[in-house]
Backbone bond lengths (Angstrom), bond angles and torsions (degrees), N, CA, C in turn:
res aa  C-N    CA-C-N  psi(-1)  N-CA   C-N-CA  omega(-1)  CA-C   N-CA-C  phi
1 X - - - 1.457 - - 1.532 112.85 -
2 X 1.320 116.94 -9.36 1.462 120.13 -178.45 1.533 113.51 -99.22
3 X 1.332 117.27 -1.36 1.462 118.93 177.96 1.529 110.31 -65.26
4 X 1.325 115.20 128.75 1.460 120.24 178.97 1.513 114.44 72.82
5 X 1.327 117.74 9.30 1.462 121.67 -178.34 1.526 110.98 -104.97
6 X 1.327 114.76 162.23 1.466 121.61 177.54 1.523 109.09 -107.03
7 X 1.325 115.87 127.60 1.469 121.83 -174.19 1.525 109.33 -121.38
8 X 1.314 115.92 136.36 1.469 124.08 -178.74 1.520 108.24 -117.48
9 X 1.338 117.30 128.18 1.467 121.24 179.41 1.522 109.18 -122.70
10 X 1.325 116.83 109.42 1.467 119.47 173.36 1.514 108.58 -76.36
11 X 1.321 116.72 143.62 1.453 119.59 -173.91 1.514 111.19 64.71
12 X 1.323 116.28 31.63 1.459 122.23 -172.06 1.509 115.75 -68.76
13 X 1.324 118.04 -12.53 1.468 120.21 178.34 1.521 112.76 -91.14
14 X 1.332 117.74 0.64 1.454 121.27 178.35 1.520 111.87 -78.79
15 X 1.321 116.13 -179.25 1.463 121.27 -177.64 1.516 111.85 -58.66
16 X 1.330 116.45 -46.69 1.460 119.94 -179.75 1.525 110.70 -65.05
17 X 1.337 116.47 -46.72 1.456 119.99 -177.37 1.511 113.03 -57.96
18 X 1.311 116.26 -43.87 1.466 120.34 -179.59 1.523 111.05 -63.31
19 X 1.326 117.03 -44.61 1.458 120.30 179.54 1.525 111.00 -67.53
20 X 1.332 116.68 -40.46 1.461 120.72 179.16 1.529 110.44 -59.76
21 X 1.328 116.39 -45.14 1.461 120.10 -178.39 1.518 111.04 -67.42
22 X 1.321 117.55 -41.01 1.467 120.07 179.16 1.532 110.95 -59.86
23 X 1.331 116.46 -46.13 1.467 120.35 -179.88 1.524 110.99 -69.55
24 X 1.320 116.66 -39.08 1.468 120.91 177.75 1.520 111.53 -57.57
25 X 1.343 116.68 -45.15 1.461 120.83 -178.46 1.524 112.28 -72.83
26 X 1.331 117.06 -26.90 1.461 120.57 177.59 1.522 111.81 -73.54
27 X 1.324 117.02 -35.22 1.470 120.99 -171.79 1.524 114.19 -100.29
28 X 1.321 117.41 -24.09 1.457 120.47 -172.58 1.526 111.01 -132.03
29 X 1.327 114.71 171.80 1.462 122.25 174.50 1.533 108.29 -121.05
30 X 1.328 116.54 76.68 1.471 118.66 -178.38 1.521 111.80 -69.64
31 X 1.314 115.28 153.31 1.463 121.09 176.77 1.524 110.12 -72.25
32 X 1.330 115.67 -42.27 1.472 120.34 -176.27 1.517 109.10 -154.36
33 X 1.324 116.77 139.56 1.464 122.69 176.13 1.524 107.55 -126.00
34 X 1.305 116.49 114.63 1.464 121.99 -177.23 1.521 109.59 -101.99
35 X 1.330 115.83 117.51 1.463 122.25 175.55 1.529 107.29 -96.08
36 X 1.327 115.39 115.09 1.464 121.35 -177.20 1.522 108.49 -112.45
37 X 1.339 116.95 117.09 1.464 120.73 177.87 1.525 108.75 -160.57
38 X 1.317 115.26 169.01 1.460 119.56 -175.76 1.522 113.27 -101.99
39 X 1.334 118.18 1.02 1.464 122.02 -175.26 1.521 110.20 -101.82
40 X 1.332 117.01 104.77 1.462 120.04 -175.84 1.529 112.28 -68.72
41 X 1.335 118.08 -31.98 1.460 120.24 179.40 1.530 110.41 -66.34
42 X 1.328 117.20 -45.94 1.462 120.20 178.89 1.528 110.75 -63.45
43 X 1.321 116.26 -37.17 1.465 118.27 177.22 1.523 111.23 -65.56
44 X 1.307 116.96 -41.41 1.469 120.92 177.71 1.534 110.15 -60.18
45 X 1.340 115.75 -44.78 1.460 119.39 179.84 1.532 111.25 -64.60
46 X 1.323 116.80 -38.77 1.461 119.90 178.77 1.523 112.06 -66.56
47 X 1.316 116.84 -34.24 1.463 120.04 179.56 1.523 111.70 -63.75
48 X 1.330 116.96 -28.73 1.458 119.80 177.33 1.533 110.50 -73.84
49 X 1.325 116.07 -29.17 1.463 121.34 -177.54 1.525 112.35 -88.63
50 X 1.321 115.88 -41.29 1.465 121.51 -178.91 1.529 108.81 -114.77
51 X 1.304 116.88 93.28 1.471 120.04 -177.07 1.525 112.22 -113.44
52 X 1.341 117.11 22.44 1.455 120.92 177.56 1.531 110.31 -63.54
53 X 1.325 118.73 149.82 1.465 122.13 -177.66 1.526 113.84 -58.77
54 X 1.343 117.25 -24.55 1.469 119.41 -177.63 1.523 113.22 -78.05
55 X 1.332 117.32 -11.36 1.460 120.02 -173.57 1.525 112.23 -77.48
56 X 1.333 115.26 137.20 1.459 122.53 174.48 1.528 107.88 -132.61
57 X 1.321 116.56 140.58 1.464 121.15 -178.95 1.525 109.47 -122.04
58 X 1.340 115.53 117.61 1.457 122.07 -179.13 1.523 109.15 -112.38
59 X 1.328 116.46 117.07 1.457 119.84 170.21 1.523 108.53 -75.85
60 X 1.309 115.50 130.94 1.455 118.40 179.27 1.515 110.69 175.08
61 X 1.326 115.52 166.08 1.453 123.02 -178.83 1.523 108.14 -120.13
62 X 1.332 117.41 140.83 1.462 119.43 179.63 1.527 111.60 -65.30
63 X 1.307 117.69 -12.73 1.460 120.25 174.10 1.533 111.74 -73.15
64 X 1.329 116.68 -15.13 1.470 122.91 -176.03 1.527 108.65 -98.15
65 X 1.343 116.57 96.91 1.462 121.32 -175.36 1.522 112.12 -62.37
66 X 1.316 117.27 -41.06 1.470 120.63 -177.32 1.527 111.30 -64.71
67 X 1.323 116.86 -40.60 1.461 119.75 179.75 1.526 110.66 -66.21
68 X 1.320 117.46 -37.05 1.461 120.85 176.25 1.527 111.02 -63.49
69 X 1.317 116.71 -40.66 1.467 120.10 177.24 1.529 110.35 -59.77
70 X 1.314 116.96 -41.20 1.464 120.84 178.85 1.532 110.52 -65.37
71 X 1.322 116.04 -45.01 1.455 120.27 -175.00 1.514 113.93 -68.51
72 X 1.337 118.00 -23.97 1.467 120.85 -176.52 1.524 114.57 -95.39
73 X 1.300 117.39 5.74 1.464 119.00 179.04 1.532 110.40 -62.52
74 X 1.318 116.08 126.09 1.461 120.70 178.69 1.514 114.83 75.83
75 X 1.329 117.86 12.90 1.466 122.01 -177.24 1.534 110.53 -86.73
76 X 1.339 115.87 139.85 1.467 121.74 176.40 1.521 112.65 -94.08
77 X 1.341 116.67 -44.20 1.463 121.07 -175.44 1.523 110.18 -132.61
78 X 1.337 115.02 141.86 1.467 122.14 179.57 1.521 109.95 -123.00
79 X 1.329 115.76 131.94 1.463 121.94 168.01 1.521 106.71 -110.66
80 X 1.309 116.29 118.83 1.469 120.52 -178.96 1.523 108.96 -98.84
81 X 1.331 115.71 98.87 1.468 121.35 -178.36 1.516 112.60 -111.08
82 X 1.329 118.05 -6.51 1.468 120.94 -177.00 1.529 110.35 -71.56
83 X 1.308 116.63 132.03 1.469 121.41 177.77 1.521 109.44 -170.04
84 X 1.330 115.25 154.50 1.460 121.22 163.75 1.526 105.54 -89.89
85 X 1.357 118.21 133.74 1.457 120.63 -165.09 1.528 115.73 -129.30
86 X 1.321 118.88 -11.50 1.461 119.61 -171.63 1.523 110.20 -76.85
87 X 1.340 116.56 116.75 1.465 121.34 -170.84 1.526 113.12 -59.82
88 X 1.347 120.47 -53.50 1.470 118.45 179.11 1.531 112.79 -62.92
89 X 1.340 117.41 -36.63 1.465 119.98 179.69 1.527 110.50 -61.05
90 X 1.332 116.93 -35.22 1.466 120.22 179.27 1.522 111.64 -65.00
91 X 1.327 116.60 -35.54 1.466 119.94 -179.72 1.524 111.13 -65.55
92 X 1.328 116.28 -32.05 1.472 120.58 -179.41 1.528 112.92 -91.69
93 X 1.328 117.46 -20.17 1.471 121.42 -175.84 1.526 110.73 -131.85
94 X 1.327 117.74 57.85 1.467 119.79 -172.74 1.527 114.07 -61.06
95 X 1.327 117.44 -39.47 1.463 119.77 -176.44 1.518 112.14 -62.87
96 X 1.335 117.11 -38.38 1.461 120.48 179.38 1.525 111.33 -64.14
97 X 1.326 116.56 -39.68 1.466 120.81 179.22 1.528 110.86 -67.81
98 X 1.324 116.52 -38.50 1.468 120.25 178.05 1.522 110.20 -64.09
99 X 1.320 116.98 -42.51 1.469 119.98 -178.03 1.521 112.31 -64.19
100 X 1.327 116.57 -38.20 1.466 119.18 -179.37 1.519 111.72 -84.41
101 X 1.323 117.84 -50.20 1.456 121.05 -170.85 1.526 113.98 -79.68
102 X 1.327 117.21 -29.77 1.471 120.06 -178.88 1.526 110.66 -102.00
103 X 1.338 116.30 -57.91 1.469 118.44 179.55 1.524 111.11 -63.03
104 X 1.343 116.25 -36.21 1.456 119.65 177.54 1.519 111.93 -62.99
105 X 1.342 116.92 -38.00 1.466 120.63 176.89 1.523 110.82 -62.99
106 X 1.322 116.88 -42.44 1.473 120.41 176.62 1.525 111.01 -58.67
107 X 1.322 116.57 -41.28 1.465 120.57 -178.82 1.525 111.54 -67.52
108 X 1.336 116.93 -39.62 1.467 121.13 177.09 1.520 109.73 -60.02
109 X 1.325 116.75 -46.39 1.461 122.14 -178.80 1.523 110.82 -61.23
110 X 1.330 116.89 -48.00 1.465 120.53 -178.33 1.522 111.35 -62.42
111 X 1.332 116.85 -42.44 1.466 120.41 -179.43 1.524 111.29 -66.72
112 X 1.343 116.91 -38.98 1.465 120.67 -179.94 1.524 110.95 -64.88
113 X 1.329 117.20 -44.07 1.462 120.60 179.58 1.525 110.67 -66.49
114 X 1.326 116.52 -43.60 1.464 120.52 -178.70 1.525 112.07 -62.58
115 X 1.335 117.38 -31.36 1.455 121.32 -177.42 1.529 113.50 -98.88
116 X 1.322 117.59 5.38 1.457 120.18 176.49 1.518 114.60 65.20
117 X 1.329 116.87 34.11 1.465 121.09 177.75 1.536 109.12 -62.31
118 X 1.340 117.13 142.61 1.468 120.85 -178.19 1.531 112.02 -74.32
119 X 1.340 116.45 -50.35 1.452 119.56 -175.24 1.512 112.31 -143.10
120 X 1.338 116.18 141.51 1.462 122.97 178.80 1.519 108.31 -129.07
121 X 1.327 116.38 129.05 1.460 120.81 171.93 1.518 108.55 -120.66
122 X 1.331 115.37 125.42 1.463 122.13 178.80 1.523 108.83 -101.52
123 X 1.317 116.25 133.14 1.463 120.67 177.04 1.523 109.43 -81.91
124 X 1.327 114.86 130.76 1.451 120.90 178.17 1.522 109.32 -116.35
125 X 1.298 116.31 -161.51 1.465 122.42 -174.77 1.513 109.32 -150.53
126 X 1.326 116.29 153.55 1.460 120.19 174.40 1.521 111.70 -57.89
127 X 1.336 116.70 -25.19 1.469 120.26 -177.74 1.526 112.50 -69.40
128 X 1.368 116.54 -12.35 1.465 120.21 176.96 1.524 112.02 -79.31
129 X 1.339 118.26 -12.61 1.457 122.41 -179.91 1.526 109.02 -87.81
130 X 1.330 117.09 115.99 1.469 122.33 -175.95 1.523 110.47 46.98
131 X 1.327 117.94 61.08 1.471 121.03 -171.94 1.524 113.02 -66.62
132 X 1.349 114.24 144.97 1.469 120.02 172.99 1.523 110.32 -118.38
133 X 1.329 117.16 -3.42 1.461 120.00 179.56 1.522 110.44 -124.06
134 X 1.318 116.45 163.81 1.460 122.25 -176.04 1.514 111.32 -63.00
135 X 1.332 117.01 -42.01 1.457 120.04 178.59 1.527 110.66 -57.79
136 X 1.335 117.30 -49.85 1.456 120.67 179.28 1.514 112.31 -60.85
137 X 1.339 116.94 -38.04 1.465 120.46 179.10 1.526 111.26 -64.31
138 X 1.339 117.06 -39.99 1.473 118.99 178.90 1.519 110.88 -67.77
139 X 1.341 117.19 -34.94 1.462 119.25 179.19 1.532 111.24 -73.94
140 X 1.328 118.10 -31.77 1.463 119.72 173.32 1.522 110.04 -63.28
141 X 1.329 116.95 -44.10 1.462 120.28 176.69 1.527 110.96 -60.56
142 X 1.319 115.90 -42.58 1.462 120.17 177.36 1.528 110.86 -59.94
143 X 1.337 116.97 -45.92 1.466 120.68 178.59 1.525 110.85 -57.11
144 X 1.324 116.34 -45.61 1.463 120.85 -179.25 1.529 111.40 -63.16
145 X 1.322 115.96 -38.19 1.468 119.84 178.14 1.526 111.24 -63.04
146 X 1.338 116.83 -43.51 1.462 119.90 -178.14 1.527 111.58 -69.85
147 X 1.330 118.05 -34.56 1.460 119.82 175.97 1.528 109.94 -65.90
148 X 1.330 116.45 -48.56 1.464 120.85 -178.60 1.522 112.56 -66.91
149 X 1.327 117.57 -22.08 1.464 121.15 -179.36 1.524 111.83 -60.00
150 X 1.333 117.70 -25.95 1.460 120.43 177.26 1.524 111.44 -64.32
151 X 1.328 116.46 -30.23 1.449 120.35 176.19 1.521 111.11 -77.84
152 X 1.337 115.77 -37.72 1.464 120.48 178.70 1.519 110.22 -63.50
153 X 1.357 116.86 -37.46 1.460 120.58 -179.19 1.525 111.99 -65.29
154 X 1.340 117.17 -27.35 1.454 120.64 176.01 1.519 112.84 60.69
155 X 1.353 115.93 -127.55 1.465 121.24 -178.26 1.525 112.67 -73.43
156 X 1.321 116.67 -13.40 1.465 119.45 -179.36 1.527 109.89 -67.30
157 X 1.337 116.46 150.47 1.465 121.19 -173.11 1.525 113.70 -75.57
158 X 1.323 119.36 -11.27 1.464 121.65 -177.09 1.526 110.99 -61.78
159 X 1.338 115.62 127.77 1.450 120.60 178.98 1.524 110.34 -124.76
160 X 1.332 115.58 147.32 1.463 122.95 -174.52 1.519 110.10 -125.86
161 X 1.343 116.39 141.49 1.461 122.33 174.19 1.522 108.57 -147.12
162 X 1.329 115.44 170.36 1.467 122.32 -176.22 1.526 108.68 -127.63
163 X 1.321 116.40 141.15 1.462 122.27 170.93 1.520 107.78 -114.86
164 X 1.334 115.58 126.13 1.472 121.25 -178.46 1.522 108.89 -119.63
165 X 1.327 116.90 124.75 1.462 119.32 172.67 1.513 111.01 -147.85
166 X 1.336 115.97 177.64 1.460 121.68 -172.33 1.508 113.62 -92.12
167 X 1.327 115.25 -154.42 1.455 121.53 -176.09 1.524 111.23 -61.08
168 X 1.324 115.40 136.50 1.463 121.14 179.85 1.523 108.42 -97.14
169 X 1.325 115.91 119.90 1.461 120.80 -177.52 1.516 111.24 -61.02
170 X 1.310 116.65 122.09 1.456 121.07 174.05 1.514 115.66 85.19
171 X 1.340 119.05 -0.99 1.461 119.48 -179.33 1.530 110.21 -70.14
172 X 1.329 115.41 154.55 1.461 120.14 -178.72 1.520 110.64 -60.19
173 X 1.335 115.81 134.72 1.451 120.73 179.12 1.515 114.40 87.04
174 X 1.342 116.98 -3.48 1.462 120.03 -179.57 1.528 109.92 -89.05
175 X 1.337 115.21 177.80 1.460 119.84 -173.30 1.524 112.86 -70.99
176 X 1.335 118.25 -29.27 1.468 119.74 -177.91 1.531 111.72 -63.45
177 X 1.333 120.24 -51.78 1.469 118.95 176.15 1.528 112.98 -60.66
178 X 1.341 116.02 -32.85 1.464 120.23 178.37 1.524 110.96 -64.60
179 X 1.339 116.50 -48.03 1.465 120.10 176.60 1.527 111.02 -62.81
180 X 1.335 116.42 -41.75 1.472 120.16 179.09 1.529 111.37 -57.96
181 X 1.322 115.31 -41.71 1.468 119.99 -179.84 1.524 110.75 -64.64
182 X 1.327 116.56 -44.81 1.465 120.02 179.68 1.528 110.91 -62.62
183 X 1.329 116.44 -42.48 1.465 120.53 -179.77 1.525 110.54 -64.26
184 X 1.342 116.84 -43.14 1.469 121.09 -179.98 1.524 111.38 -64.38
185 X 1.335 116.49 -30.11 1.464 120.77 -179.57 1.532 112.43 -84.55
186 X 1.327 116.25 2.88 1.465 119.97 177.23 1.508 114.55 80.25
187 X 1.342 117.01 31.84 1.472 120.37 -179.64 1.528 111.04 -58.85
188 X 1.317 115.90 146.85 1.463 121.36 179.80 1.519 111.99 -93.34
189 X 1.352 116.91 -6.94 1.457 122.13 179.77 1.526 109.17 -161.46
190 X 1.333 116.81 161.29 1.462 121.90 177.10 1.521 109.26 -114.08
191 X 1.332 117.28 133.96 1.466 120.28 -179.21 1.530 111.54 -76.09
192 X 1.325 117.17 131.69 1.457 123.92 178.25 1.521 107.35 -123.01
193 X 1.325 116.44 129.10 1.460 119.36 -178.53 1.530 111.93 -71.31
194 X 1.349 116.92 -44.52 1.463 121.10 -179.82 1.527 107.32 -159.83
195 X 1.312 117.14 134.37 1.466 120.80 -175.82 1.528 111.88 -66.20
196 X 1.337 117.94 -18.74 1.464 121.23 -179.78 1.520 112.50 -87.24
197 X 1.325 118.25 -9.94 1.463 121.70 -169.38 1.535 112.37 -64.49
198 X 1.341 115.44 134.87 1.463 122.29 175.77 1.523 109.11 -126.22
199 X 1.322 115.12 157.11 1.456 121.33 179.21 1.528 109.73 -144.83
200 X 1.350 115.90 148.84 1.456 120.03 166.89 1.521 108.31 -71.47
201 X 1.337 117.21 154.95 1.462 120.88 -173.83 1.524 110.22 -140.78
202 X 1.312 116.69 129.75 1.457 121.30 179.63 1.521 108.53 -145.80
203 X 1.319 117.31 144.82 1.461 120.25 176.26 1.526 109.43 -84.96
204 X 1.312 116.20 158.53 1.464 120.41 177.67 1.523 111.19 -57.79
205 X 1.328 116.63 -43.20 1.466 119.65 -177.73 1.523 111.31 -63.69
206 X 1.326 116.31 -40.83 1.464 119.71 176.56 1.521 110.46 -62.90
207 X 1.331 116.63 -41.48 1.459 120.70 178.41 1.515 112.13 -61.12
208 X 1.333 116.74 -43.44 1.469 121.12 178.69 1.520 110.34 -64.64
209 X 1.329 117.41 -46.02 1.466 121.26 178.48 1.524 110.56 -56.21
210 X 1.333 115.41 -43.11 1.460 119.83 -176.81 1.531 110.98 -66.52
211 X 1.327 116.94 -40.99 1.464 120.47 178.26 1.523 110.17 -64.02
212 X 1.327 117.36 -44.32 1.471 119.79 -179.75 1.530 111.07 -61.79
213 X 1.327 117.61 -42.42 1.458 120.63 177.56 1.527 111.16 -65.46
214 X 1.328 116.42 -33.63 1.459 120.18 -178.17 1.519 111.69 -64.99
215 X 1.330 117.72 -31.15 1.461 119.93 175.09 1.524 110.26 -61.25
216 X 1.322 116.52 -39.25 1.465 120.55 179.81 1.524 111.49 -76.07
217 X 1.330 117.32 -30.94 1.459 121.24 -177.15 1.523 112.91 -79.47
218 X 1.324 118.04 -30.43 1.454 121.94 -165.49 1.527 113.47 -67.81
219 X 1.327 114.39 142.68 1.459 122.12 169.16 1.525 110.24 -112.83
220 X 1.344 115.15 -19.68 1.453 121.30 177.71 1.509 111.71 123.44
221 X 1.337 116.58 120.51 1.458 121.39 176.44 1.507 115.48 100.50
222 X 1.342 117.82 -4.20 1.458 120.02 -178.26 1.529 112.30 -79.26
223 X 1.333 115.35 152.61 1.457 122.51 164.16 1.522 105.79 -112.08
224 X 1.319 117.05 110.61 1.457 122.58 -178.10 1.537 110.09 -91.00
225 X 1.324 116.76 131.20 1.463 122.98 -177.93 1.522 108.71 -126.88
226 X 1.329 119.48 115.00 1.471 119.69 -179.36 1.520 111.88 -73.89
227 X 1.318 116.20 150.85 1.463 120.88 170.53 1.529 107.36 -82.06
228 X 1.314 115.55 112.38 1.462 120.48 -176.16 1.533 109.17 -133.25
229 X 1.324 117.84 161.43 1.466 119.79 -178.88 1.522 112.62 -77.50
230 X 1.306 113.93 166.08 1.464 121.63 171.79 1.525 109.15 -108.22
231 X 1.320 115.55 160.94 1.461 121.70 171.81 1.526 108.86 -134.30
232 X 1.323 115.52 156.66 1.457 121.56 168.53 1.523 107.59 -96.29
233 X 1.314 117.12 134.29 1.464 120.27 -176.26 1.529 111.07 -60.14
234 X 1.319 117.07 -34.76 1.473 118.93 178.27 1.532 110.49 -66.33
235 X 1.328 117.15 -32.53 1.466 120.78 177.14 1.521 110.99 -69.73
236 X 1.330 116.22 -37.39 1.462 119.71 176.99 1.530 110.31 -62.17
237 X 1.325 116.70 -45.94 1.464 120.68 178.83 1.530 110.49 -61.84
238 X 1.322 116.69 -40.70 1.464 121.26 178.99 1.536 110.62 -64.45
239 X 1.322 116.63 -40.57 1.465 120.75 -178.60 1.523 111.89 -67.43
240 X 1.339 116.49 -33.24 1.455 120.20 -176.40 1.524 113.17 -86.49
241 X 1.337 116.47 -28.98 1.475 119.89 -178.87 1.521 108.72 -155.67
242 X 1.325 115.25 83.98 1.463 120.23 -174.97 1.527 112.82 -64.17
243 X 1.332 116.47 -23.14 1.465 119.93 -175.28 1.527 113.44 -89.78
244 X 1.322 117.96 -6.67 1.465 120.14 -176.62 1.518 111.48 -96.92
245 X 1.337 117.86 133.46 1.469 120.55 174.87 1.522 110.62 -72.59
246 X 1.337 115.79 167.20 1.462 121.51 -178.48 1.525 110.32 -108.75
247 X 1.311 115.55 143.49 1.458 121.64 176.83 1.520 108.71 -117.28
248 X 1.328 117.82 120.50 1.459 121.48 179.53 1.525 109.64 -75.15
249 X 1.337 116.27 125.43 1.467 120.86 -176.41 1.527 112.30 -118.11
250 X 1.319 118.75 -7.72 1.458 121.30 178.71 1.516 113.13 89.32
251 X 1.311 114.89 156.35 1.464 121.54 -178.94 1.520 110.09 -72.63
252 X 1.311 116.76 138.30 1.453 122.42 -179.10 1.530 110.66 -74.93
253 X 1.346 117.74 162.61 1.468 120.17 177.98 1.528 111.47 -55.92
254 X 1.334 116.26 128.81 1.457 121.31 176.53 1.515 115.09 80.79
255 X 1.333 118.62 4.20 1.458 121.46 -175.02 1.527 110.83 -91.47
256 X 1.345 116.50 144.53 1.460 122.58 177.08 1.521 110.62 -94.68
257 X 1.333 115.80 152.75 1.451 120.64 174.59 1.535 109.98 -73.01
258 X 1.327 116.60 -43.24 1.455 122.83 176.19 1.522 108.09 -127.20
259 X 1.308 116.59 165.16 1.462 118.98 -177.20 1.526 111.28 -118.26
260 X 1.306 113.28 154.58 1.453 122.44 -170.78 1.524 109.23 -130.41
261 X 1.322 117.70 133.92 1.472 119.74 177.16 1.527 113.02 -117.56
262 X 1.324 117.49 -27.78 1.471 120.49 172.62 1.521 107.37 -127.79
263 X 1.322 118.95 105.09 1.466 120.83 -179.64 1.522 111.76 -70.44
264 X 1.318 115.86 159.18 1.462 122.21 178.55 1.528 111.10 -55.18
265 X 1.314 117.26 -41.05 1.464 120.77 -177.07 1.522 113.05 -67.36
266 X 1.337 117.17 -16.52 1.465 120.69 177.78 1.523 112.73 -95.53
267 X 1.348 117.34 0.04 1.468 120.07 -176.04 1.532 111.53 -59.73
268 X 1.320 117.31 -38.26 1.468 119.99 -177.13 1.524 112.31 -67.83
269 X 1.338 116.58 -13.95 1.462 120.60 179.33 1.522 112.05 -111.82
270 X 1.335 117.60 13.54 1.459 121.61 -173.14 1.523 111.72 -108.81
271 X 1.333 114.72 134.58 1.460 122.47 176.34 1.527 108.74 -114.42
272 X 1.322 116.04 140.64 1.454 120.18 177.28 1.521 110.68 -102.39
273 X 1.329 115.89 129.35 1.454 123.43 174.63 1.533 108.25 -113.81
274 X 1.317 116.87 178.93 1.466 120.49 -174.81 1.518 112.59 -57.70
275 X 1.346 117.36 -44.31 1.465 119.68 -175.02 1.518 113.72 -123.14
276 X 1.336 117.01 11.22 1.465 118.49 -179.32 1.525 110.78 -162.04
277 X 1.330 114.51 169.95 1.452 122.70 170.67 1.526 108.29 -113.29
278 X 1.317 115.70 149.40 1.457 120.94 174.58 1.513 108.98 -124.00
279 X 1.337 116.47 120.66 1.459 121.33 172.44 1.522 106.61 -90.75
280 X 1.322 116.53 114.39 1.460 120.40 -175.78 1.527 108.86 -84.06
281 X 1.328 117.43 156.15 1.469 119.72 -177.15 1.526 111.66 -65.14
282 X 1.325 115.10 144.36 1.466 120.58 179.18 1.519 111.21 -85.61
283 X 1.328 117.30 -10.73 1.465 121.76 179.33 1.525 109.48 -109.70
284 X 1.318 116.20 154.22 1.459 121.23 175.96 1.522 109.35 -92.24
285 X 1.315 115.55 144.54 1.456 120.61 -179.61 1.521 110.54 -102.03
286 X 1.319 115.51 147.00 1.457 120.14 176.75 1.523 110.47 -63.38
287 X 1.323 116.92 133.85 1.469 123.42 174.05 1.521 113.55 63.27
288 X 1.340 117.83 18.56 1.463 121.04 178.73 1.527 108.85 -129.44
289 X 1.317 116.40 126.94 1.460 121.07 177.64 1.523 107.54 -131.99
290 X 1.334 115.88 72.15 1.460 121.44 -172.62 1.522 111.21 -84.10
291 X 1.330 115.66 145.25 1.456 122.42 170.67 1.527 106.67 -100.14
292 X 1.325 116.70 96.32 1.459 120.51 -173.58 1.527 112.77 -73.26
293 X 1.334 117.53 -12.78 1.457 119.01 178.36 1.529 111.88 -73.70
294 X 1.326 116.98 -12.89 1.461 121.85 174.99 1.523 107.09 -124.71
295 X 1.341 116.73 108.65 1.468 119.09 -172.98 1.529 111.98 -86.45
296 X 1.332 115.16 -178.23 1.452 121.07 -176.40 1.505 115.13 -65.08
297 X 1.337 117.28 -16.15 1.465 121.72 176.82 1.528 111.62 -95.71
298 X 1.339 116.04 3.59 1.455 119.88 -179.30 1.518 113.73 80.28
299 X 1.323 117.63 13.23 1.466 121.87 179.43 1.529 109.62 -80.75
300 X 1.316 116.15 140.34 1.458 121.63 -177.55 1.523 110.57 -101.25
301 X 1.312 116.60 131.21 1.453 121.74 177.56 1.515 111.45 -113.02
302 X 1.340 115.11 164.11 1.463 120.06 177.71 1.520 109.19 -135.75
303 X 1.308 116.02 152.94 1.462 120.86 -178.27 1.527 110.49 -66.27
304 X 1.322 116.18 142.99 1.462 120.92 175.67 1.521 109.34 -85.23
305 X 1.320 116.52 169.57 1.461 121.05 178.47 1.525 110.97 -66.63
306 X 1.322 116.49 154.45 1.469 121.39 -177.39 1.520 112.76 -60.20
307 X 1.341 116.93 -30.12 1.464 120.60 -177.28 1.535 112.25 -94.98
308 X 1.320 117.00 14.13 1.467 120.87 -175.54 1.532 112.32 -68.86
309 X 1.339 114.85 137.39 1.463 123.20 167.77 1.520 107.86 -137.99
310 X 1.316 116.90 149.20 1.466 120.19 175.75 1.510 107.38 -115.15
311 X 1.339 116.62 98.85 1.461 123.88 -173.08 1.521 109.82 -121.68
312 X 1.329 115.30 151.98 1.461 119.25 -178.18 1.523 112.92 -70.21
313 X 1.338 118.01 -27.21 1.470 119.32 -178.00 1.520 113.39 -86.00
314 X 1.343 117.80 -23.37 1.465 121.14 178.91 1.522 112.12 -106.16
315 X 1.322 117.21 2.98 1.456 122.58 176.44 1.538 109.42 -57.16
316 X 1.326 119.36 129.91 1.473 119.89 -179.19 1.525 113.84 -70.88
317 X 1.325 117.46 -11.47 1.470 120.74 -176.19 1.529 110.03 -112.33
318 X 1.339 116.83 103.18 1.462 122.83 175.22 1.525 109.15 -111.79
319 X 1.325 116.19 140.36 1.458 120.69 174.21 1.525 109.67 -81.21
320 X 1.328 116.41 140.30 1.458 121.04 174.26 1.532 109.41 -79.94
321 X 1.322 115.84 168.52 1.465 120.30 176.42 1.524 110.45 -56.70
322 X 1.338 116.36 -42.58 1.471 120.89 -179.18 1.523 111.09 -65.65
323 X 1.323 117.83 -39.31 1.464 121.02 178.76 1.523 111.27 -67.83
324 X 1.324 116.45 -38.56 1.463 120.07 177.11 1.516 110.44 -63.75
325 X 1.319 116.97 -42.94 1.465 121.79 179.77 1.525 110.50 -62.01
326 X 1.335 117.08 -43.18 1.468 120.89 179.61 1.524 110.65 -66.01
327 X 1.337 116.09 -40.75 1.455 120.12 178.74 1.519 110.95 -64.97
328 X 1.333 116.18 -41.31 1.454 121.02 179.11 1.524 111.50 -61.41
329 X 1.323 116.60 -39.53 1.458 120.88 179.99 1.510 112.31 -67.01
330 X 1.342 116.16 -27.50 1.469 120.79 -176.65 1.533 113.18 -90.87
331 X 1.337 117.18 -8.22 1.476 119.81 -175.92 1.522 109.39 -65.11
332 X 1.328 114.72 128.93 1.463 121.25 176.15 1.519 107.72 -120.02
333 X 1.346 117.30 145.13 1.457 119.45 -177.47 1.510 111.81 -67.63
């Protein structure tokens, strides 16, 4: 669906953006790929790696509405990956996170509608489900903005959806590179926040595949949640360095013990498909009467039980230490 199309990626120099573009260029022949980010060094480095004629690099910040309007001219599809994400940093710098994650989402929506973009998918996080930290709260607000944007678009063809998933294995700023750095520096132990802690786990490639499929599945207003495995943090440490002891350091400000992607209160609006869940919008849109149980790929979903929750600690699919080790060995940037 991306052949001959123009694609815009906000935060395109991040881990997800780089992987998305690499896979996009391997599988499709896009007309234009616009990388929108505020880091000139990362853009320079990407230009050395991705020098195909279709590539365009726009310096800009999602806080800048006018620059977004310029960057989206002639664009067919938008992936909104730009965000401030560090949980403790959000607790100390709430206004900065609001300006990027909430106001930036508003600017993306306005620019997409003004330029007649066909489809927009915003990347979310498990932390947006029943948030207890500032980062998660800003992403919940962002999710709500993108769902409601389908109503704002009205008769216009622009449609918006959200993809929500957990920790990305090997992404910059995540625990895997942190552990790798400590191990390379000859650490005598690995820090563990809590021995009970669990997390959802997804590879970058799986995340990109899921986002690409979501463009084909979306009708507008959905929150797509992939079915992915969970891990125990102690198992991750064991898989990466079996010979190193663990040091308990305590949970960081704003951090959860376990993670949640479909809260109990959203069960009545959740459909289960073969490889994912879809949280359908709780509001009705003008001039839209979608049957969300049958998606754009013709996949059939069914309602989940009233007491359903999708949590990392009760997830039926956990990776073993050996599976984590094998996955870690296969991770490519």
